[in-house]
Structures are given as C-alpha cells and as structure tokens.
C-alpha positions in Angstrom: -16.0 -15.5 -61.8 -16.4 -19.3 -62.2 -17.4 -20.4 -65.6 -21.2 -20.6 -66.1 -21.7 -19.3 -62.5 -24.7 -17.0 -62.1 -24.0 -13.4 -61.3 -24.3 -12.7 -57.6 -26.7 -9.8 -58.4 -29.0 -12.1 -60.4 -29.0 -14.6 -57.5 -29.9 -11.8 -55.1 -32.6 -10.5 -57.4 -34.1 -14.0 -57.8 -34.8 -14.1 -54.0 -37.0 -11.0 -54.1 -40.7 -11.6 -53.2 -43.6 -9.3 -52.7 -41.5 -6.6 -54.4 -42.6 -3.3 -56.0 -40.8 -1.8 -58.9 -40.6 2.0 -59.0 -39.5 3.5 -62.3 -37.8 6.8 -62.2 -39.0 9.6 -64.5 -37.6 9.3 -68.0 -36.4 12.4 -69.8 -35.8 11.8 -73.5 -35.1 14.4 -76.1 -36.9 14.2 -79.5 -34.9 12.0 -81.9 -33.0 10.3 -79.1 -32.1 6.7 -80.0 -30.5 5.5 -76.7 -31.9 5.8 -73.1 -31.3 4.3 -69.7 -34.5 3.5 -67.8 -33.8 3.5 -64.1 -35.8 1.6 -61.5 -35.7 0.5 -57.9 -37.0 -2.8 -56.6 -38.5 -2.4 -53.1 -39.3 -5.3 -50.8 -40.5 -5.1 -47.2 -37.7 -5.8 -44.9 -35.0 -5.9 -47.6 -32.5 -3.5 -49.0 -33.6 -1.7 -52.2 -32.0 -2.8 -55.4 -31.4 -0.6 -58.5 -32.0 -2.0 -61.9 -31.1 0.1 -65.0 -32.1 -0.9 -68.5 -29.9 0.5 -71.3 -32.2 0.6 -74.4 -31.8 1.5 -78.1 -34.5 2.5 -80.5 -34.7 0.2 -83.5 -37.0 -0.1 -86.4 -38.9 -2.7 -84.4 -39.2 -0.5 -81.3 -37.2 0.0 -78.2 -34.9 -2.9 -77.3 -32.9 -3.6 -74.1 -29.2 -4.2 -74.8 -27.9 -4.2 -71.2 -29.2 -4.5 -67.7 -27.4 -3.2 -64.7 -28.4 -4.8 -61.4 -27.0 -2.9 -58.4 -24.7 -1.1 -60.8 -23.3 -4.3 -62.3 -23.6 -4.8 -66.0 -24.8 -8.2 -67.1 -22.9 -7.7 -70.4 -19.7 -7.2 -68.6 -20.4 -10.0 -66.2 -21.1 -12.6 -68.8 -18.7 -11.5 -71.6 -15.7 -13.6 -70.5 -17.9 -16.7 -70.0 -19.5 -16.3 -73.4 -16.1 -15.7 -75.0 -14.7 -18.9 -73.6 -17.8 -20.8 -74.7 -17.3 -19.4 -78.2 -13.6 -20.3 -78.2 -14.5 -23.9 -77.2 -17.5 -24.5 -79.5 -18.1 -21.5 -81.7 -21.2 -19.4 -81.9 -23.2 -22.6 -82.4 -21.9 -23.9 -79.1 -22.9 -20.7 -77.4 -26.4 -20.9 -78.8 -26.7 -24.5 -77.7 -25.4 -23.7 -74.2 -27.8 -20.8 -73.7 -30.7 -22.9 -75.1 -29.9 -25.6 -72.6 -29.7 -23.1 -69.7 -33.1 -21.6 -70.7 -34.7 -25.1 -70.8 -33.2 -25.7 -67.3 -34.5 -22.4 -66.0 -38.0 -23.0 -67.6 -38.3 -26.4 -65.9 -37.1 -24.9 -62.6 -39.6 -22.1 -62.8 -42.4 -24.4 -63.5 -41.5 -26.5 -60.4 -41.4 -23.5 -58.0 -44.3 -23.5 -55.5 -43.4 -20.2 -53.8 -45.3 -18.0 -56.2 -42.2 -15.7 -56.4 -41.7 -13.7 -59.5 -38.2 -14.9 -60.5 -36.0 -13.0 -62.9 -33.8 -14.7 -65.5 -31.6 -12.6 -67.7 -29.6 -14.5 -70.3 -28.2 -12.9 -73.4 -25.2 -13.4 -75.5 -22.5 -10.8 -76.1 -20.5 -12.0 -79.0 -17.1 -10.3 -79.3 -17.0 -8.0 -82.3 -20.8 -8.0 -82.6 -21.7 -6.2 -79.4 -22.9 -2.6 -79.5 -19.9 -0.4 -80.0 -17.7 -2.1 -77.4 -20.2 -1.7 -74.5 
C-alpha cells in the first residue's frame, strides 16, 4: 500500500449514498468485556458491504478499537503507514500527521454538496501500545 494512501475499502464506503445500515443481533454473555458488532450497509443498486466493530468495555463505556470493512481490518491496513510515520517523526509526528489529515477531511466534508453521509475512520495504532497485538 502506498504511504498515506486511503484504504480501498474506506474509499468504497465513502461512495455509499442512500444507504441503510442493518445491525445483526448481538449476543453477549454477562461480564463479557469484548464483542464484535456486525453490520451490513445496504444501498439500492449496489453490493452490500459488511462492517464489523470490535469493541471493548472500559470504565468509560464501550469503545471501538478496530473496524473491519468488507473483512479488512483498518488497524492492519494502517499499521505499517503509522509505523513509518513514527520512525520518521516519532509519536508527535504521527499526531501532527493525523491532525492535519482530519483538518483536510473536515474541510472536504464541509465543501461537499451531495448530501452523502461520508465515513472517515482515522486512528493510530502505535507499535507496543496496541491491544494485545491485534
């Protein structure tokens, strides 16, 4: 994957319009601290896309730690890009890079006239700090 290139799945997802998201039934045992919420994005005239959210229960509530779009983990997809950014500029460099990308995305979203509901998933996976090697 080219450095800083968006994941093909996120590009595909960003093109969805007039979609409906169907969440699959969630079965969770009492005391469970990790779950995967499964969903399907349906759009007239387009192929369905699966989106799974891996979540962990924290003291602040349930938090998403990975998103799989069409079976492709965003953590895995962006891990090498983030690792290179950290090697080049440290964790501070990664934070600056992600902040700049988020500002770019925010300005791009404000300029859209299509009314589409765009998705932007950006999160850092710092080697040695990620959840148990996921």
